[in-house]
C-alpha positions as CSV (number, residue, x, y, z in Angstrom):
1,M,0.0,0.0,0.0
2,K,0.9,3.7,-0.2
3,I,0.9,4.7,3.4
4,G,1.2,8.2,4.8
5,F,2.9,8.4,8.2
6,A,3.2,11.7,10.2
7,G,5.3,11.7,13.3
8,L,8.7,9.9,13.3
9,G,9.7,10.3,16.9
10,A,10.6,7.7,19.5
11,M,7.4,5.7,18.8
12,G,6.6,6.7,15.2
13,G,10.1,6.1,13.9
14,P,10.3,2.3,14.7
15,M,6.6,1.8,13.7
16,A,7.3,3.4,10.3
17,A,10.3,1.2,9.9
18,H,8.2,-2.0,10.3
19,L,5.9,-0.8,7.5
20,L,8.9,-0.1,5.2
21,G,10.3,-3.5,6.1
22,A,7.0,-5.1,5.1
23,G,7.4,-3.6,1.6
24,H,4.9,-0.7,1.8
25,T,5.5,2.6,0.2
26,L,5.7,5.3,2.8
27,H,5.2,9.0,2.5
28,V,6.5,10.6,5.7
29,L,6.3,13.9,7.4
30,T,7.7,15.0,10.8
31,R,8.4,18.3,12.5
32,R,12.2,18.0,12.0
33,R,13.2,16.5,8.7
34,E,16.4,15.1,10.2
35,S,14.1,12.8,12.2
36,A,13.0,11.2,8.9
37,A,16.6,10.6,7.7
38,A,16.6,6.9,8.5
39,A,13.2,6.3,7.0
40,I,14.1,8.2,3.8
41,A,17.4,6.2,3.6
42,N,15.3,3.1,3.6
43,G,13.0,4.3,0.8
44,A,10.4,6.6,2.4
45,I,9.3,9.6,0.4
46,W,9.3,13.0,2.1
47,A,5.9,14.8,1.9
48,D,6.3,18.6,1.9
49,T,2.9,19.2,3.5
50,P,0.2,17.2,5.4
51,R,-2.1,17.8,2.4
52,N,0.4,16.1,0.1
53,L,0.9,13.3,2.6
54,A,-2.8,12.5,2.6
55,A,-3.3,13.1,-1.2
56,N,-0.6,10.5,-2.0
57,S,-1.7,7.8,0.4
58,E,-4.2,5.0,0.6
59,L,-4.0,4.9,4.4
60,V,-2.8,7.6,6.8
61,F,-1.2,7.3,10.2
62,T,-0.4,10.0,12.8
63,V,1.8,9.4,15.8
64,L,1.9,12.8,17.4
65,P,2.4,14.2,21.0
66,G,-1.3,15.1,21.6
67,P,-4.4,17.1,20.7
68,P,-2.8,20.4,19.7
69,E,-0.6,18.7,17.2
70,I,-3.5,16.7,15.8
71,E,-5.6,19.8,15.4
72,A,-2.7,21.7,13.7
73,I,-1.9,18.9,11.2
74,M,-5.6,18.7,10.2
75,A,-6.2,22.4,9.7
76,G,-5.9,24.8,6.8
77,E,-5.5,24.5,3.1
78,D,-2.3,22.4,3.5
79,G,-3.7,20.2,6.3
80,L,-4.5,16.5,6.2
81,R,-8.2,17.1,5.9
82,A,-7.7,19.1,2.7
83,G,-5.7,16.2,1.1
84,F,-7.8,13.2,2.1
85,K,-9.4,11.3,-0.7
86,P,-12.8,9.8,0.0
87,G,-12.5,6.2,1.2
88,T,-9.1,6.7,2.9
89,P,-8.8,5.2,6.3
90,Y,-7.1,7.4,8.9
91,I,-5.5,5.9,12.0
92,D,-4.4,8.1,14.9
93,C,-1.9,6.3,17.2
94,S,-1.4,9.4,19.4
95,T,-2.6,9.5,23.0
96,N,-5.4,11.9,22.2
97,S,-8.5,13.5,23.8
98,P,-11.6,11.3,23.4
99,A,-13.7,14.4,22.8
100,L,-11.4,15.5,20.0
101,V,-11.3,12.0,18.5
102,R,-15.1,11.8,18.4
103,Q,-15.3,15.3,16.9
104,L,-12.7,14.5,14.3
105,S,-14.3,11.2,13.4
106,A,-17.7,12.8,12.9
107,D,-16.1,15.6,10.8
108,L,-14.0,13.4,8.6
109,S,-16.9,11.0,7.9
110,K,-18.6,13.9,6.0
111,I,-15.8,13.7,3.4
112,G,-15.8,9.9,3.3
113,V,-12.8,9.3,5.6
114,S,-13.2,6.7,8.3
115,M,-11.1,7.4,11.4
116,L,-9.8,4.9,13.9
117,D,-8.2,6.0,17.2
118,A,-5.5,3.5,18.0
119,P,-3.3,4.5,20.9
120,V,-0.4,2.2,21.6
121,S,1.2,1.0,24.8
122,G,4.7,-0.4,25.2
123,G,7.1,2.5,24.9
124,P,9.9,2.9,22.4
125,K,11.3,-0.6,23.2
126,G,7.9,-2.1,22.4
127,A,7.7,0.0,19.2
128,A,11.1,-1.3,18.1
129,S,10.4,-5.0,19.0
130,R,6.8,-4.9,17.9
131,K,5.7,-5.8,21.4
132,L,2.9,-3.2,21.5
133,A,-0.6,-3.2,22.7
134,I,-2.7,-1.3,20.2
135,W,-6.2,-0.4,21.3
136,V,-8.5,0.5,18.4
137,S,-12.0,2.0,18.1
138,G,-14.1,3.3,15.3
139,E,-16.0,1.7,12.5
140,K,-15.6,-2.1,12.7
141,A,-15.4,-2.6,9.0
142,T,-12.5,-0.1,8.8
143,Y,-10.8,-1.9,11.7
144,D,-11.2,-5.3,10.0
145,N,-9.7,-3.9,6.7
146,C,-6.7,-2.3,8.6
147,K,-5.9,-5.0,11.1
148,P,-3.3,-6.8,8.8
149,I,-1.4,-3.5,8.8
150,L,-1.8,-2.9,12.5
151,D,-0.5,-6.5,13.1
152,L,2.8,-5.3,11.6
153,L,3.1,-2.8,14.4
154,G,2.0,-4.6,17.5
155,D,1.5,-8.1,18.9
156,Q,-1.7,-7.2,20.9
157,V,-4.2,-5.5,18.6
158,R,-7.7,-5.2,20.2
159,Y,-10.9,-3.6,19.0
160,L,-12.8,-1.6,21.7
161,G,-15.9,-0.5,19.8
162,D,-17.2,3.0,19.2
163,S,-14.9,5.9,18.3
164,G,-13.0,7.3,21.3
165,N,-13.2,4.2,23.4
166,A,-9.6,3.2,22.7
167,S,-8.5,6.7,23.7
168,V,-10.4,6.4,27.0
169,A,-8.7,3.0,27.6
170,K,-5.3,4.5,27.0
171,L,-6.0,7.4,29.5
172,V,-7.2,4.9,32.1
173,H,-4.1,2.8,31.6
174,N,-1.7,5.7,31.9
175,C,-3.5,7.4,34.8
176,A,-3.4,4.1,36.8
177,N,0.2,3.5,35.8
178,Y,1.6,6.8,37.0
179,G,-0.6,6.8,40.1
180,I,0.7,3.4,41.1
181,Q,4.3,4.7,40.5
182,M,3.7,7.6,42.9
183,V,2.3,5.2,45.6
184,L,5.3,2.9,45.2
185,A,7.7,5.9,45.5
186,E,5.9,7.0,48.7
187,A,5.8,3.6,50.3
188,F,9.4,2.7,49.3
189,T,10.8,5.9,50.7
190,L,9.0,5.1,53.9
191,G,10.9,1.8,54.1
192,V,14.3,3.2,53.3
193,K,14.0,6.1,55.7
194,A,12.9,3.6,58.4
195,G,16.3,1.9,58.0
196,V,15.8,-0.9,55.5
197,D,18.5,-1.3,52.7
198,P,16.8,-0.5,49.4
199,V,18.1,-3.6,47.7
200,M,16.8,-5.8,50.6
201,L,13.5,-4.0,50.6
202,F,13.0,-4.3,46.9
203,S,13.9,-8.0,47.0
204,A,11.5,-8.5,49.9
205,I,8.4,-6.7,48.7
206,R,8.5,-8.2,45.2
207,Q,8.0,-11.6,46.9
208,G,4.9,-10.4,48.7
209,S,1.3,-10.7,47.4
210,L,1.6,-7.4,45.5
211,G,4.8,-8.4,43.8
212,R,3.7,-11.8,42.8
213,Q,0.6,-10.7,40.9
214,R,0.0,-8.1,38.2
215,A,-1.7,-5.1,39.8
216,I,-4.5,-5.0,37.2
217,D,-5.2,-8.8,37.5
218,R,-5.9,-8.2,41.2
219,M,-9.1,-6.3,40.2
220,A,-10.5,-9.7,39.2
221,D,-10.2,-11.1,42.7
222,Q,-13.0,-9.2,44.4
223,F,-13.7,-5.8,42.9
224,L,-14.9,-6.7,39.4
225,P,-17.0,-9.7,40.4
226,H,-18.4,-7.8,43.5
227,E,-17.5,-10.7,45.8
228,F,-16.5,-9.1,49.2
229,D,-18.3,-11.2,51.8
230,N,-15.8,-14.2,51.9
231,P,-12.7,-12.1,52.6
232,A,-9.2,-13.1,51.6
233,F,-8.1,-10.3,54.0
234,A,-10.5,-8.4,56.1
235,L,-10.9,-4.6,55.7
236,E,-10.4,-4.1,59.5
237,L,-7.0,-5.8,59.4
238,A,-6.0,-3.9,56.3
239,H,-7.1,-0.6,57.9
240,K,-4.9,-1.4,60.9
241,D,-1.9,-2.0,58.6
242,V,-2.3,1.2,56.7
243,S,-2.8,3.0,60.0
244,L,0.5,1.6,61.3
245,A,2.3,2.7,58.0
246,T,1.0,6.3,58.2
247,A,2.0,6.4,61.9
248,L,5.5,5.3,61.0
249,G,5.6,8.0,58.4
250,R,4.8,10.6,61.1
251,E,7.4,9.2,63.4
252,I,10.2,9.5,60.9
253,G,9.1,12.5,58.9
254,V,8.0,10.9,55.6
255,P,5.1,12.7,53.8
256,M,2.4,10.0,53.2
257,R,-0.1,11.8,51.1
258,F,-1.4,8.8,49.1
259,A,-1.4,6.5,52.1
260,N,-3.4,9.0,54.2
261,M,-5.9,9.3,51.4
262,T,-6.1,5.5,51.3
263,L,-6.6,5.4,55.0
264,A,-9.4,7.9,54.8
265,E,-11.2,5.8,52.1
266,M,-10.8,2.7,54.3
267,T,-12.1,4.5,57.3
268,E,-15.2,5.6,55.4
269,A,-15.7,2.0,54.4
270,L,-15.3,0.8,58.0
271,N,-17.9,3.4,59.0
272,K,-20.3,1.7,56.6
273,G,-19.9,-1.5,58.7
274,W,-17.7,-3.3,56.1
275,G,-14.9,-4.2,58.5
276,K,-15.4,-8.0,58.2
277,R,-15.7,-7.8,54.4
278,D,-12.7,-8.1,52.1
279,S,-10.2,-5.3,52.3
280,R,-11.0,-4.4,48.6
281,S,-14.5,-3.4,49.6
282,A,-13.1,0.0,50.2
283,M,-12.9,0.3,46.4
284,L,-16.7,0.5,46.4
285,I,-16.5,4.0,47.9
286,Q,-15.3,5.4,44.6
287,E,-17.8,3.3,42.7
288,E,-20.6,4.7,44.8
289,R,-19.4,8.3,44.2
290,T,-19.7,7.8,40.4
291,G,-23.2,6.2,40.6
292,L,-21.9,3.0,39.1
293,D,-22.5,-0.7,39.9
294,I,-19.7,-2.5,38.1
295,R,-20.1,-6.3,38.0
296,V,-18.3,-8.7,35.7
297,P,-19.2,-12.4,35.9
298,R,-16.3,-14.4,37.4
299,N,-16.3,-16.9,34.4
300,V,-15.7,-14.0,32.0
301,L,-12.8,-12.7,34.1
302,L,-11.3,-16.2,34.4
303,D,-11.5,-16.6,30.6
304,I,-9.5,-13.4,30.2
305,L,-6.9,-14.4,32.8
306,N,-6.5,-17.9,31.6
307,N,-6.7,-17.5,27.8
308,E,-5.4,-14.1,26.9
309,P,-1.6,-13.8,26.5
310,L,0.3,-11.2,28.5
C-alpha cells in the first residue's frame, strides 16, 4: 500500500520502519526533517505538507504528541483534511483526547474518511520490538480492513468498539500506571528512611502478594465480580496495617499523602460496617461516588486471565 505516516519520533520512527520492512511505500512527514533521515534512507518519500501526505496515500497514520498537534496537522488548506481522498482510512496512534477523537471522526466522515483512534502502549522498546498493545476504536469494517497493517506494528491489537473508546482506555491505563508509580515511591521511601536497605527492601516486597501478581489482575479477585463477603483479608485488618504505616511516616518524617488518602477511604468503608468484608470493599467507595455498579461475571474474568496472553 501507499501509506502516509506523520510523526517519526521515539514511537513513530520504529513503527514506520516496520511498515517499510514489510514492503509498503511510505510517504512521511515530521516536525524536523532530520528525524526522517533513517526512513528516507530506507526508501520513504518526504511529503512537503500534510495535504500532500494525505493526497498520495491509501492509508494515513499519525503518531503525534497530543491534541494540539493533531488539530494543527488537520487544519488549513495544506492540512491533512484538505488532502484526504474519500475512502481513505485514517489511524491516529497518538494519545489523544476522546472528545477530539469523536469530533474529528464525525467531521471526517462527512468527506468519506473513516477514522480509527488506535493509541499504543509499550514504549519505544515495544515499538522497536513490535511488542505493542494497540487499542483501536471506530468503524468495525475499517478496523477489519486495517488489522493486517496494525498487526505489523504490535502483537496485541484489540478492538474496543465506538470511536473514542480506545483513547479512553489509554488514558485509564496511563493514569493508573503513573498513580501506582507515585504510591510505590511514597511507600518505598518510607521503608528506606525507616532503615531498610533499598536492595533488601526491593527483594523482599517483590516476593509479597503485591509483587507476585500483576496489579491489574488483582481487580478480578473481588472488585470486578463484586465478591467481598468471603474475605481473603478483612478490611479491618488492612485498615490497621495502613494506620501503622502512616503512623510510622509521622514518626520518621516521611510525607504520606497517598497513604493518608487511602486510610481515609478505608475509614469511610469501616464506618459503613464493612470491617469484616474483604479489604478491597473500600474500592466500592469510589464506585458509589460515580453512581456505578460495576459487576463482571467471574467466568468472564477467568476466561480473560487464563486464555489471553500477556
